[in-house]
Backbone as JSON Lines, residues from 0, in Angstrom:
{"i":0,"aa":"M","n":[-128.52,13.5,-21.09],"ca":[-127.95,14.21,-22.35],"c":[-126.55,14.05,-22.39]}
{"i":1,"aa":"G","n":[-125.88,13.48,-23.19],"ca":[-124.06,13.31,-23.11],"c":[-123.6,14.64,-23.71]}
{"i":2,"aa":"Y","n":[-122.35,14.74,-23.71],"ca":[-121.68,15.65,-24.3],"c":[-121.61,15.61,-25.71]}
{"i":3,"aa":"E","n":[-121.72,16.92,-26.22],"ca":[-121.91,16.87,-27.82],"c":[-120.47,17.44,-28.17]}
{"i":4,"aa":"P","n":[-119.67,16.88,-28.96],"ca":[-118.41,17.67,-29.39],"c":[-118.94,18.69,-30.56]}
{"i":5,"aa":"K","n":[-118.33,19.89,-30.5],"ca":[-118.52,20.87,-31.05],"c":[-118.04,20.78,-32.49]}
{"i":6,"aa":"T","n":[-116.92,20.13,-32.76],"ca":[-116.13,20.13,-33.75],"c":[-116.31,18.63,-34.49]}
{"i":7,"aa":"K","n":[-117.22,18.69,-35.46],"ca":[-117.68,17.31,-36.25],"c":[-117.63,17.64,-37.61]}
{"i":8,"aa":"P","n":[-117.19,16.54,-38.28],"ca":[-117.13,16.45,-39.92],"c":[-118.32,17.14,-40.58]}
{"i":9,"aa":"T","n":[-118.22,18.12,-41.47],"ca":[-119.57,18.6,-42.16],"c":[-119.33,18.3,-43.67]}
{"i":10,"aa":"D","n":[-120.4,18.52,-44.47],"ca":[-120.32,18.38,-45.81],"c":[-120.0,19.58,-46.45]}
{"i":11,"aa":"H","n":[-119.64,20.82,-45.49],"ca":[-119.28,21.95,-46.32],"c":[-118.04,21.98,-47.25]}
{"i":12,"aa":"S","n":[-117.89,22.87,-48.05],"ca":[-116.98,22.58,-49.32],"c":[-115.8,23.29,-48.65]}
{"i":13,"aa":"V","n":[-114.52,22.42,-48.79],"ca":[-113.21,23.08,-48.2],"c":[-112.95,24.32,-49.13]}
{"i":14,"aa":"E","n":[-113.15,24.19,-50.33],"ca":[-112.43,25.24,-51.45],"c":[-113.41,26.6,-51.14]}
{"i":15,"aa":"E","n":[-114.87,26.27,-51.11],"ca":[-115.62,27.41,-50.72],"c":[-115.06,28.26,-49.42]}
{"i":16,"aa":"F","n":[-114.66,27.44,-48.54],"ca":[-114.24,28.06,-47.15],"c":[-112.99,28.89,-47.28]}
{"i":17,"aa":"I","n":[-111.94,28.39,-48.15],"ca":[-110.94,28.95,-48.38],"c":[-111.02,30.07,-49.3]}
{"i":18,"aa":"E","n":[-112.08,30.14,-50.15],"ca":[-112.13,31.28,-51.1],"c":[-112.9,32.37,-50.11]}
{"i":19,"aa":"N","n":[-113.51,31.99,-48.9],"ca":[-113.99,33.1,-48.08],"c":[-113.01,33.85,-47.25]}
{"i":20,"aa":"V","n":[-111.74,33.36,-47.13],"ca":[-110.74,34.14,-46.38],"c":[-110.46,35.37,-46.95]}
{"i":21,"aa":"N","n":[-110.47,36.33,-45.8],"ca":[-110.36,37.66,-46.65],"c":[-109.0,38.08,-47.06]}
{"i":22,"aa":"H","n":[-107.96,37.26,-46.25],"ca":[-106.58,38.0,-46.62],"c":[-106.19,37.28,-47.79]}
{"i":23,"aa":"E","n":[-105.64,37.68,-48.79],"ca":[-105.2,37.21,-50.26],"c":[-103.9,36.36,-49.79]}
{"i":24,"aa":"K","n":[-102.73,36.94,-49.3],"ca":[-101.75,35.79,-48.93],"c":[-102.19,34.58,-48.05]}
{"i":25,"aa":"K","n":[-103.3,34.79,-47.09],"ca":[-103.52,33.7,-46.31],"c":[-104.24,32.83,-47.05]}
{"i":26,"aa":"K","n":[-104.97,33.18,-48.0],"ca":[-105.67,32.55,-48.89],"c":[-104.68,31.43,-49.61]}
{"i":27,"aa":"E","n":[-103.74,32.22,-50.31],"ca":[-102.78,31.62,-50.84],"c":[-102.13,30.58,-50.15]}
{"i":28,"aa":"D","n":[-101.82,30.79,-49.04],"ca":[-101.15,29.74,-47.9],"c":[-102.15,28.65,-47.7]}
{"i":29,"aa":"A","n":[-103.39,28.89,-47.57],"ca":[-104.4,28.04,-47.41],"c":[-104.33,27.04,-48.34]}
{"i":30,"aa":"Y","n":[-104.39,27.59,-49.66],"ca":[-104.31,26.41,-50.75],"c":[-102.73,25.46,-50.9]}
{"i":31,"aa":"R","n":[-101.94,26.25,-50.46],"ca":[-100.63,25.63,-50.46],"c":[-100.85,24.39,-49.19]}
{"i":32,"aa":"L","n":[-101.33,24.69,-48.17],"ca":[-101.1,24.05,-47.14],"c":[-102.27,22.6,-47.47]}
{"i":33,"aa":"L","n":[-103.38,22.95,-48.25],"ca":[-104.47,22.39,-48.59],"c":[-103.66,21.16,-49.29]}
{"i":34,"aa":"D","n":[-102.75,21.51,-50.42],"ca":[-101.98,20.72,-51.15],"c":[-100.99,19.76,-50.4]}
{"i":35,"aa":"I","n":[-100.28,20.51,-49.66],"ca":[-99.29,19.7,-48.78],"c":[-99.85,18.58,-47.74]}
{"i":36,"aa":"F","n":[-100.8,18.89,-47.23],"ca":[-101.58,18.13,-45.95],"c":[-102.1,16.89,-47.07]}
{"i":37,"aa":"T","n":[-102.81,17.44,-48.02],"ca":[-103.56,16.25,-48.96],"c":[-102.44,15.3,-49.23]}
{"i":38,"aa":"E","n":[-101.44,15.57,-50.02],"ca":[-100.5,14.77,-50.42],"c":[-99.48,14.2,-49.48]}
{"i":39,"aa":"T","n":[-99.49,14.71,-48.64],"ca":[-98.51,13.98,-47.38],"c":[-99.23,12.98,-46.52]}
{"i":40,"aa":"S","n":[-100.78,13.29,-46.28],"ca":[-101.43,12.4,-45.45],"c":[-102.08,11.28,-46.47]}
{"i":41,"aa":"G","n":[-102.48,11.55,-47.53],"ca":[-103.14,10.5,-48.2],"c":[-104.48,10.59,-48.1]}
{"i":42,"aa":"Y","n":[-104.9,11.6,-47.46],"ca":[-106.26,11.95,-46.89],"c":[-107.04,13.04,-47.63]}
{"i":43,"aa":"E","n":[-108.21,12.64,-48.15],"ca":[-108.97,14.04,-48.49],"c":[-109.56,15.23,-47.4]}
{"i":44,"aa":"A","n":[-109.44,16.19,-47.74],"ca":[-109.44,17.29,-46.78],"c":[-111.03,17.43,-46.57]}
{"i":45,"aa":"K","n":[-111.5,17.57,-45.13],"ca":[-112.97,17.66,-44.92],"c":[-113.07,19.02,-43.96]}
{"i":46,"aa":"M","n":[-113.98,19.65,-43.96],"ca":[-114.31,20.5,-43.01],"c":[-114.77,19.98,-41.67]}
{"i":47,"aa":"W","n":[-114.18,20.51,-40.44],"ca":[-114.59,19.9,-39.38],"c":[-115.06,21.18,-38.53]}
{"i":48,"aa":"G","n":[-116.24,20.93,-38.16],"ca":[-116.83,22.25,-37.62],"c":[-116.86,23.64,-38.81]}
{"i":49,"aa":"P","n":[-117.1,24.86,-38.28],"ca":[-117.05,25.86,-39.19],"c":[-115.69,26.41,-39.84]}
{"i":50,"aa":"S","n":[-114.53,25.86,-39.13],"ca":[-113.51,26.54,-39.49],"c":[-112.15,25.59,-39.65]}
{"i":51,"aa":"I","n":[-112.12,24.33,-39.44],"ca":[-110.97,23.53,-39.26],"c":[-111.07,22.42,-40.67]}
{"i":52,"aa":"I","n":[-109.81,22.57,-41.34],"ca":[-109.67,21.67,-42.37],"c":[-108.94,20.6,-41.7]}
{"i":53,"aa":"G","n":[-109.73,19.38,-41.88],"ca":[-109.22,18.16,-41.22],"c":[-109.09,17.03,-42.14]}
{"i":54,"aa":"F","n":[-107.83,16.25,-41.76],"ca":[-107.58,14.99,-42.72],"c":[-107.46,13.66,-41.98]}
{"i":55,"aa":"G","n":[-108.27,12.83,-42.54],"ca":[-108.42,11.58,-41.66],"c":[-109.08,11.62,-40.45]}
{"i":56,"aa":"S","n":[-109.57,10.74,-39.8],"ca":[-110.18,10.77,-38.48],"c":[-109.9,9.86,-37.39]}
{"i":57,"aa":"Y","n":[-110.01,9.91,-36.39],"ca":[-109.65,8.77,-35.54],"c":[-110.6,8.95,-34.41]}
{"i":58,"aa":"H","n":[-110.95,7.74,-33.41],"ca":[-111.9,7.65,-32.56],"c":[-111.21,7.45,-31.21]}
{"i":59,"aa":"Y","n":[-111.35,8.66,-30.23],"ca":[-110.67,8.57,-28.94],"c":[-111.74,8.17,-27.8]}
{"i":60,"aa":"V","n":[-111.06,7.86,-26.72],"ca":[-111.86,7.41,-25.39],"c":[-110.95,8.06,-24.36]}
{"i":61,"aa":"Y","n":[-111.25,8.61,-23.51],"ca":[-110.58,9.25,-22.53],"c":[-110.85,8.37,-21.07]}
{"i":62,"aa":"E","n":[-109.96,8.39,-20.27],"ca":[-110.33,7.73,-19.0],"c":[-111.47,8.18,-18.35]}
{"i":63,"aa":"S","n":[-111.95,9.64,-18.52],"ca":[-112.98,9.92,-17.93],"c":[-114.59,9.22,-18.5]}
{"i":64,"aa":"G","n":[-113.95,8.41,-19.7],"ca":[-115.24,7.95,-20.44],"c":[-115.85,8.95,-21.6]}
{"i":65,"aa":"H","n":[-115.29,10.24,-21.51],"ca":[-115.6,10.79,-22.93],"c":[-114.9,10.17,-24.16]}
{"i":66,"aa":"E","n":[-115.67,10.23,-25.05],"ca":[-115.2,9.86,-26.27],"c":[-115.74,10.73,-27.44]}
{"i":67,"aa":"G","n":[-114.96,10.52,-28.56],"ca":[-115.43,11.28,-29.87],"c":[-114.48,11.0,-31.07]}
{"i":68,"aa":"D","n":[-114.66,11.82,-32.09],"ca":[-113.96,11.83,-33.24],"c":[-113.36,12.66,-33.47]}
{"i":69,"aa":"A","n":[-112.06,13.08,-34.06],"ca":[-111.46,14.16,-34.29],"c":[-110.46,14.09,-35.55]}
{"i":70,"aa":"P","n":[-110.16,15.01,-36.37],"ca":[-109.17,14.72,-37.31],"c":[-107.91,14.42,-36.93]}
{"i":71,"aa":"L","n":[-107.33,13.58,-37.8],"ca":[-105.88,13.19,-37.26],"c":[-105.11,14.44,-37.52]}
{"i":72,"aa":"I","n":[-104.89,15.18,-38.33],"ca":[-104.34,16.64,-38.54],"c":[-104.99,17.52,-39.15]}
{"i":73,"aa":"G","n":[-104.74,18.68,-38.96],"ca":[-105.65,19.74,-39.59],"c":[-104.98,21.02,-39.82]}
{"i":74,"aa":"F","n":[-105.7,22.16,-40.24],"ca":[-105.09,23.41,-40.24],"c":[-106.53,24.38,-40.32]}
{"i":75,"aa":"S","n":[-106.11,25.58,-39.9],"ca":[-107.14,26.74,-40.34],"c":[-106.59,28.04,-40.61]}
{"i":76,"aa":"P","n":[-107.08,28.57,-41.44],"ca":[-106.59,29.82,-41.76],"c":[-107.14,31.0,-41.1]}
{"i":77,"aa":"R","n":[-106.72,31.61,-39.6],"ca":[-107.84,32.18,-38.94],"c":[-107.27,33.7,-39.21]}
{"i":78,"aa":"K","n":[-107.78,34.69,-38.59],"ca":[-107.51,36.15,-38.66],"c":[-106.41,36.44,-38.15]}
{"i":79,"aa":"A","n":[-105.92,36.0,-37.18],"ca":[-104.67,36.54,-36.64],"c":[-103.72,35.63,-37.07]}
{"i":80,"aa":"N","n":[-103.78,34.44,-37.53],"ca":[-102.51,33.46,-38.01],"c":[-103.02,32.12,-38.49]}
{"i":81,"aa":"I","n":[-102.3,31.26,-38.68],"ca":[-102.74,29.95,-39.44],"c":[-102.6,29.18,-38.17]}
{"i":82,"aa":"S","n":[-103.52,28.23,-38.06],"ca":[-103.4,27.27,-37.05],"c":[-103.23,26.01,-37.44]}
{"i":83,"aa":"L","n":[-102.04,25.28,-37.16],"ca":[-102.0,23.96,-37.64],"c":[-101.86,22.87,-36.41]}
{"i":84,"aa":"Y","n":[-102.8,21.79,-36.86],"ca":[-103.27,20.95,-35.71],"c":[-102.59,19.72,-35.53]}
{"i":85,"aa":"F","n":[-101.68,19.18,-34.75],"ca":[-100.9,18.13,-34.49],"c":[-101.26,17.52,-33.21]}
{"i":86,"aa":"P","n":[-101.17,16.34,-32.7],"ca":[-101.12,15.86,-31.47],"c":[-100.59,16.5,-30.38]}
{"i":87,"aa":"A","n":[-100.85,17.02,-29.3],"ca":[-100.23,17.42,-28.21],"c":[-99.4,16.44,-27.63]}
{"i":88,"aa":"D","n":[-99.75,15.14,-27.37],"ca":[-99.0,14.2,-26.68],"c":[-98.15,13.33,-27.42]}
{"i":89,"aa":"D","n":[-97.77,13.83,-28.67],"ca":[-96.77,13.06,-29.48],"c":[-95.43,13.44,-28.87]}
{"i":90,"aa":"P","n":[-94.81,12.21,-28.68],"ca":[-93.38,12.42,-27.8],"c":[-92.32,13.08,-28.89]}
{"i":91,"aa":"K","n":[-92.59,13.15,-30.26],"ca":[-91.78,13.66,-31.04],"c":[-91.92,15.15,-31.51]}
{"i":92,"aa":"R","n":[-93.09,15.68,-31.1],"ca":[-93.64,17.03,-31.31],"c":[-92.38,18.27,-31.03]}
{"i":93,"aa":"E","n":[-91.75,18.25,-30.05],"ca":[-90.88,19.2,-29.61],"c":[-89.64,19.23,-30.73]}
{"i":94,"aa":"T","n":[-89.21,17.78,-30.94],"ca":[-88.21,17.67,-31.87],"c":[-88.41,18.42,-33.11]}
{"i":95,"aa":"F","n":[-89.64,18.19,-33.54],"ca":[-89.98,18.51,-34.85],"c":[-90.19,20.24,-34.78]}
{"i":96,"aa":"L","n":[-90.9,20.65,-33.95],"ca":[-90.97,22.19,-33.51],"c":[-89.58,22.92,-33.68]}
{"i":97,"aa":"E","n":[-88.58,22.22,-32.99],"ca":[-87.29,22.89,-32.83],"c":[-86.73,23.35,-34.34]}
{"i":98,"aa":"K","n":[-87.19,22.3,-35.32],"ca":[-86.79,22.67,-36.68],"c":[-87.68,23.12,-37.6]}
{"i":99,"aa":"L","n":[-88.99,23.6,-37.13],"ca":[-89.82,24.1,-38.01],"c":[-89.63,25.52,-38.53]}
{"i":100,"aa":"G","n":[-89.32,26.26,-37.65],"ca":[-89.08,27.75,-38.18],"c":[-89.9,28.61,-37.28]}
{"i":101,"aa":"K","n":[-90.38,29.71,-37.83],"ca":[-91.15,30.7,-36.81],"c":[-92.38,30.27,-36.63]}
{"i":102,"aa":"H","n":[-92.49,30.12,-35.34],"ca":[-94.26,29.56,-35.02],"c":[-94.43,29.89,-33.31]}
{"i":103,"aa":"K","n":[-95.58,29.77,-33.24],"ca":[-95.85,29.78,-31.69],"c":[-96.56,28.63,-31.45]}
{"i":104,"aa":"T","n":[-96.88,28.1,-30.12],"ca":[-97.64,26.94,-29.8],"c":[-98.6,27.32,-28.73]}
{"i":105,"aa":"G","n":[-99.91,26.34,-28.85],"ca":[-100.77,26.43,-28.02],"c":[-100.81,24.99,-27.45]}
{"i":106,"aa":"K","n":[-101.96,24.63,-26.72],"ca":[-101.96,23.17,-26.37],"c":[-101.69,22.05,-27.56]}
{"i":107,"aa":"S","n":[-102.84,22.24,-28.66],"ca":[-102.59,21.31,-29.66],"c":[-102.42,22.17,-30.89]}
{"i":108,"aa":"C","n":[-102.24,23.2,-30.91],"ca":[-102.08,24.03,-32.08],"c":[-100.57,24.62,-32.14]}
{"i":109,"aa":"V","n":[-100.11,24.89,-33.57],"ca":[-98.94,25.51,-33.65],"c":[-99.29,26.51,-34.68]}
{"i":110,"aa":"Y","n":[-99.09,27.64,-34.09],"ca":[-99.59,29.23,-34.92],"c":[-98.27,29.53,-35.63]}
{"i":111,"aa":"I","n":[-98.71,29.73,-37.16],"ca":[-97.71,30.35,-38.04],"c":[-98.38,31.65,-38.66]}
{"i":112,"aa":"N","n":[-97.35,32.36,-39.03],"ca":[-97.87,33.58,-39.83],"c":[-98.23,33.34,-41.24]}
{"i":113,"aa":"K","n":[-97.23,32.56,-41.74],"ca":[-97.39,32.09,-43.22],"c":[-96.26,31.07,-43.38]}
{"i":114,"aa":"V","n":[-96.57,30.36,-44.42],"ca":[-96.0,28.89,-44.97],"c":[-94.67,29.42,-45.34]}
{"i":115,"aa":"D","n":[-94.16,30.65,-45.73],"ca":[-92.76,31.06,-45.86],"c":[-91.94,31.1,-44.84]}
{"i":116,"aa":"D","n":[-92.42,31.02,-43.5],"ca":[-91.99,31.17,-42.24],"c":[-91.22,29.9,-41.87]}
{"i":117,"aa":"I","n":[-91.88,28.71,-42.3],"ca":[-91.33,27.46,-41.92],"c":[-90.81,26.57,-42.75]}
{"i":118,"aa":"D","n":[-90.24,25.5,-42.37],"ca":[-89.51,24.47,-43.14],"c":[-90.51,23.38,-43.67]}
{"i":119,"aa":"V","n":[-91.16,23.6,-45.0],"ca":[-92.23,22.81,-45.28],"c":[-91.76,21.18,-45.14]}
{"i":120,"aa":"E","n":[-90.64,20.79,-45.39],"ca":[-90.13,19.54,-45.3],"c":[-90.36,19.0,-43.71]}
{"i":121,"aa":"V","n":[-89.85,19.6,-42.98],"ca":[-90.11,19.42,-41.45],"c":[-91.76,19.2,-41.43]}
{"i":122,"aa":"M","n":[-92.26,20.18,-41.79],"ca":[-93.95,19.97,-41.45],"c":[-94.52,18.47,-42.11]}
{"i":123,"aa":"K","n":[-93.96,18.45,-43.41],"ca":[-94.41,16.99,-44.24],"c":[-94.05,15.93,-43.06]}
{"i":124,"aa":"N","n":[-92.86,15.86,-42.51],"ca":[-92.3,14.75,-41.6],"c":[-93.23,14.73,-40.26]}
{"i":125,"aa":"M","n":[-93.73,16.09,-39.7],"ca":[-94.59,16.0,-38.7],"c":[-95.95,15.53,-38.98]}
{"i":126,"aa":"I","n":[-96.54,15.76,-40.42],"ca":[-97.56,15.39,-40.6],"c":[-97.78,13.77,-40.55]}
{"i":127,"aa":"Q","n":[-96.85,12.96,-41.24],"ca":[-96.65,11.73,-41.25],"c":[-96.49,11.13,-39.85]}
{"i":128,"aa":"H","n":[-95.58,11.82,-39.38],"ca":[-95.58,11.2,-37.69],"c":[-96.75,11.25,-36.93]}
{"i":129,"aa":"S","n":[-97.26,12.53,-37.07],"ca":[-98.5,12.43,-36.25],"c":[-99.66,11.83,-36.68]}
{"i":130,"aa":"I","n":[-99.83,11.27,-37.87],"ca":[-100.59,10.23,-38.19],"c":[-100.4,8.76,-37.88]}
{"i":131,"aa":"E","n":[-99.07,8.3,-37.69],"ca":[-98.57,7.25,-37.27],"c":[-98.88,7.22,-35.66]}
{"i":132,"aa":"H","n":[-98.49,8.35,-35.06],"ca":[-98.6,8.33,-33.63],"c":[-100.13,7.9,-32.99]}
{"i":133,"aa":"L","n":[-101.03,8.68,-33.82],"ca":[-102.51,8.69,-33.29],"c":[-102.88,7.11,-33.93]}
{"i":134,"aa":"K","n":[-102.63,6.58,-34.85],"ca":[-103.24,5.43,-35.22],"c":[-102.57,4.36,-34.35]}
{"i":135,"aa":"E","n":[-101.29,4.59,-33.98],"ca":[-100.79,3.62,-32.74],"c":[-101.51,3.76,-31.62]}
{"i":136,"aa":"K","n":[-101.77,5.0,-31.01],"ca":[-102.4,5.29,-29.8],"c":[-104.02,4.79,-29.85]}
{"i":137,"aa":"Y","n":[-104.62,4.89,-30.95],"ca":[-105.87,4.6,-31.12],"c":[-106.26,3.8,-32.13]}
{"i":138,"aa":"P","n":[-105.78,2.59,-32.12],"ca":[-106.16,1.77,-33.28],"c":[-107.64,1.52,-33.29]}
{"i":139,"aa":"G","n":[-108.0,1.13,-34.55],"ca":[-109.42,0.81,-34.88],"c":[-110.04,2.1,-35.0]}
């Protein structure tokens, strides 16, 4: 039996998921991000697993032979903060992050407290560049 990735696209409603966000300001920010990511990426939002709102998808294959599908970019309004998902191996990632505004980083996550803390134009450029980077790295 092979490895089954936990994060797969589902048919759950993105709007329903956002409506269930407990914090009013975070809910507002989630709708703002939904608009920005949809408009900038040109992809329709889809739920990936129980809590990630993803846009587009790509198929990856690691040297180990492990493969799967993942959203090109995405975000998730979590309890502690909002997670933005951008590829960790993008060579321009750090350049964008230096200009982004108030954030913290994890492996492939960029954590923000609220949209007002960041430069939305920088985030839009990061969305576009991340998609280009992944499409180049994983063509087809």
